[in-house]
Phi, psi and omega in degrees: 000121179270127182257123179297162177291146178293163181256137180086176185243005179284156178054053181296341180285351187263134174229115185302323182297338179273351180261322182288138179301140183303323180292333176286320177298328181275000186291137169262107186302143175293130177258118180269167186303320185280357173294332184262307184220141179231004180229158179109195175277104191269100180237035187247350190238013178057037178278168174276106187290340183286322181129179181283166185244027179273119180283142176284354177235048181302124182292346179272357180290152174297139182231146173227124181055037176079359181261139179283120182272338187274319187302315180299324180288329184270352188305318178297325179291317182294339178280352179283163178279073184290344179278351181255143175298145183283164171301124183283348187251330177050056184297326182294318179295315180298321179296320180293318178297316179300319178297314182294330183258008173073032179252157189297326184184183186295341180292352178264004189235130172243140179247131178232170179277083186082155181294336178296326176294322178296317178299312182296316183294320178299318177299317185294327181275340186253328192244125181286123180287149175070007181251213183251017180264147189218173172243165177238133175234163181236087180288154001288137184206181182297129188289343184290339177298313180291321179297312180297322178297318180294318178300322181270007178059050182240140178283156180235127173256133184244128172238101185302150171296170174293115187259347189271344186090354178260168178290120181276175180296111179070011183263173175280161179295132171112160180292143177069021172275162179283133173275085191302314182297323179292319177299315179298321180298316180293317180297320180295325182276345186226087180290356179283349181284122185256332182222136170252126180255123171244135175254118188216113354297150185288151171239106025255011190285333183066022187238134179292146165272126186294148177296331177296318178296317180296314177302318184299320179286321178300325184266001182287112190293337181277351176257116185260008185260202187249141172258123175250128179248116182269113186245048181301331185249017190296332183287352175263005183259165179300149177304146179083009183270344189283138174287352175302333178294343182263350187301320180296337183269327192240117178286347182260020180242138166224146185236125180260134176224174185209161172260003185286331190264278186293334178276354174067038182242033183293331185294335181250023175303147179075301187285314189229026179214172189229156169260159187234133174236127181249127180197173177291153186308323180301315179290321177301320180296317179299314180296319181294324179289339187260335184296163174293145178295145177056040184290336178257118185284164177298315175299321177301311181298320179298311182292323178296318178298319178295317183294330184265002181292165180302310179299320180292326178298321176298314179296319178301315180296322177296318181295318179297317179301318179293319179294323177295321177296318179292329175299319178295316179299314181297318180298316180292323182290329179299329182300331180291346182265002181304317179298341180267004176099034174248129178274169176292150180303138178262161184082191188253002178055054178259002182240195181260036176207165177237147174253113188244119177278137172264127188263160179295152182282350185280003178080008181286341183081006180275140175298142185234102183292326179296314179293321180298318179294323177294319176299315179301312181294319182293317177303314184287315190272337182245337185244355177070024178241120185251115172246191183237128176280128181229022185292345180266000178282147178303132178076007183234041182298138176072014189266140166249137176260120183246117177288141176291124179255196173288171179302317180294318180295319179297321178297317181293316183297324178292318178296315181292320179297318178299316180299314182293319180297319179295322182287324184272000000 
């Protein structure tokens, strides 16, 4: 596998060929039928030439008053050439994503089956399983980094974020910032670390990792690996916060994004939607050569194209604006519950959720994880309101994570939370 030269002059200490596993560099990529031709009488891929066999009046569809509810929703999908293998490259979708994220072209974009596939694939191409190579994470953070590492038999080094709310050693001001000097110290002492994972805004912290911190690790000469910034919630953050703006400068950076969150397509995650990885063309080429053939289905590509169209982009921006407004309302309304033992939201509120500590009943003002878990269970099982308990995460004692809902949903969750707190 020939790797093109990196673009730009930043991170001169980094050489992609030294990060990618040797067996991946020696890989001869699988060439699928649609790599060569996608038009004409296609008799090269052993497809079913007659077409798919999905009835538009499937008797298993949900019905109301004798009417099929599924067929009208599926009709655009059923009109696609589902019997043919999809385009393996999807240049139009990649071009649109590059345009929206301010990158030069489709060669900067990789598409995966959800962002978790992108995370897993990056580990597989860079980190040798069962050996002495590892990744670094900064908890509290997204749990799939550790899960994917375990599945791939890869070690994990953890450098916690700043948990105290004070300025950490070499860190940015504020809670849940990266302790840059500590990360550098660990990287300098452990050359086996191949990937650093940052979640920005963090899950569950809801707090951005500053671009200054990211730049500092990218430019750290003793770290020869890759920095991955997971930006699943970036569209709920202030403009100019995305590390995608740095991709053109740094060959050792990749940025993961998704359509599941701000685009509101979580229900078709995995089956019909895609994850996005943004990086310089050399790394994109390695990932593309290694992925499974036809990993993005025709229905996925169709829905992604619709979601990324100009009219949908306008609607997406309107939805994000409304959710941000509701985030402010929810944040302000939580303050009214302080007398009942709710603390102020922690973190910086850069995502579409809030982290709310439940306090002890003794008036000490200390977060109480036992009480928080009881509130969580009571809300779900007796009041029909489901939030997420996060009290066992580092730096998050007593915390519930509450996703920003609609105006009506937010009103209900506040009423129910107040009711449960008064009862408990």
